[in-house]
C-alpha positions in Angstrom: -10.1 1.6 -14.6 -7.7 4.5 -15.4 -5.0 4.8 -12.9 -5.3 8.6 -13.1 -8.8 8.5 -11.6 -7.7 5.9 -9.0 -4.8 8.2 -7.9 -7.1 11.3 -8.0 -9.6 9.6 -5.7 -6.9 8.6 -3.3 -5.5 12.1 -3.3 -8.9 13.5 -2.5 -10.0 11.0 0.2 -6.5 10.7 1.7 -5.9 14.5 1.8 -2.8 14.2 -0.3 -1.3 17.0 -2.3 -0.2 15.4 -5.6 -1.0 12.4 -7.7 2.7 11.3 -7.3 2.2 11.3 -3.5 -1.0 9.3 -4.0 0.9 6.8 -6.1 3.6 6.5 -3.5 1.0 5.9 -0.7 -0.8 3.4 -2.9 2.4 1.4 -3.5 3.1 1.4 0.2 -0.4 0.2 1.1 -0.4 -2.5 -1.5 3.1 -3.7 -0.5 2.1 -3.8 3.2 -1.2 -5.5 2.3 0.7 -8.1 0.3 2.9 -9.0 3.2 -0.2 -9.5 5.4 -2.4 -11.7 3.1 -2.2 -15.4 2.5 -0.8 -16.5 -0.8 -4.1 -17.6 -2.2 -6.0 -14.4 -1.4 -3.0 -12.3 -2.6 -3.1 -14.1 -6.0 -6.8 -13.6 -6.4 -6.5 -9.9 -5.5 -3.6 -9.5 -7.9 -5.6 -11.0 -10.7 -8.5 -8.6 -10.1 -6.3 -5.5 -10.0 -4.8 -3.6 -13.0 -1.3 -4.8 -13.8 0.5 -1.9 -12.2 -1.4 -2.3 -8.9 -1.0 -6.0 -9.0 2.8 -5.6 -9.3 2.8 -3.3 -6.3 0.8 -5.9 -4.3 3.2 -8.8 -5.2 6.6 -7.1 -5.6 7.7 -7.5 -2.0 9.1 -10.7 -0.4 10.4 -11.7 2.9 13.0 -14.4 3.5 10.9 -15.9 6.3 7.2 -14.9 5.9 5.1 -15.5 9.0 2.0 -13.5 9.0 0.9 -11.8 12.2 -2.8 -12.8 12.5 -3.2 -10.2 15.3 -1.4 -7.3 13.6 -2.5 -4.0 15.1 -3.8 -1.3 12.9 -1.1 1.0 14.3 1.6 -1.5 13.2 0.1 -1.8 9.8 -0.1 2.0 9.4 3.5 2.3 10.7 4.7 -0.1 8.0 2.7 1.9 5.4 4.3 5.1 6.6 7.8 3.5 6.4 7.3 2.2 2.9 5.9 5.5 1.7 8.7 7.7 3.1 6.5 9.1 5.8 6.9 8.9 9.6 3.4 9.4 10.9 1.3 6.2 11.4 -1.8 8.2 12.2 -1.7 10.0 8.8 -0.8 6.7 7.1 -3.9 5.2 8.5 -6.1 7.8 6.9 -4.3 7.4 3.6 -4.6 3.6 3.9 -8.4 3.9 4.3 -8.4 5.9 1.0 -6.5 3.2 -0.8 -8.6 0.4 0.6 -11.7 2.3 -0.5 -10.5 2.5 -4.1 -9.3 -1.1 -4.2 -12.8 -2.2 -3.0 -14.3 -0.3 -5.9 -12.2 -2.3 -8.3 -12.9 -5.8 -7.0 -16.1 -7.7 -6.5 -17.9 -8.1 -3.1 -16.9 -11.8 -2.8 -13.2 -11.0 -3.1 -13.6 -8.1 -0.7 -15.0 -10.5 1.9 -12.1 -12.9 1.2 -9.6 -10.2 1.8 -11.4 -9.0 5.0 -11.4 -12.6 6.4 -7.7 -12.9 5.7 -6.7 -9.7 7.6 -6.1 -9.3 11.3 -9.1 -8.0 13.2 -8.0 -4.4 13.5 -6.9 -4.1 9.9 -10.1 -5.9 8.9 -12.2 -3.2 10.6 -10.4 -0.5 8.5 -10.9 -2.5 5.3 -14.6 -3.0 6.1 -15.1 0.7 7.0 -13.4 2.0 3.9 
């Protein structure tokens, strides 16, 4: 998959103005997603994504990583907003749905189900709806 078409689709569905903005949002969503997936699922997802996107998924690290299995969608969107240089979690939620939609088009259905099962219930709903 060409990243240009990936970013164009995110731009269109996320109501973003430029491909650069879509790329910045994609990086933020993938980074936040990476912090909220178990190591095994994150590795499987990284292997299924193009190298640039896999790097965005795996580039972040935390000194002490304890996943919040009940992470609210608002908190996930707030983290995406912070990582993308935005301040509006509601807007970040819409952009996150656009990124999730494009990721799901790249990966197979089995991996999509694995990712969904690994997410908190509220974030899982957005993943499944995308």
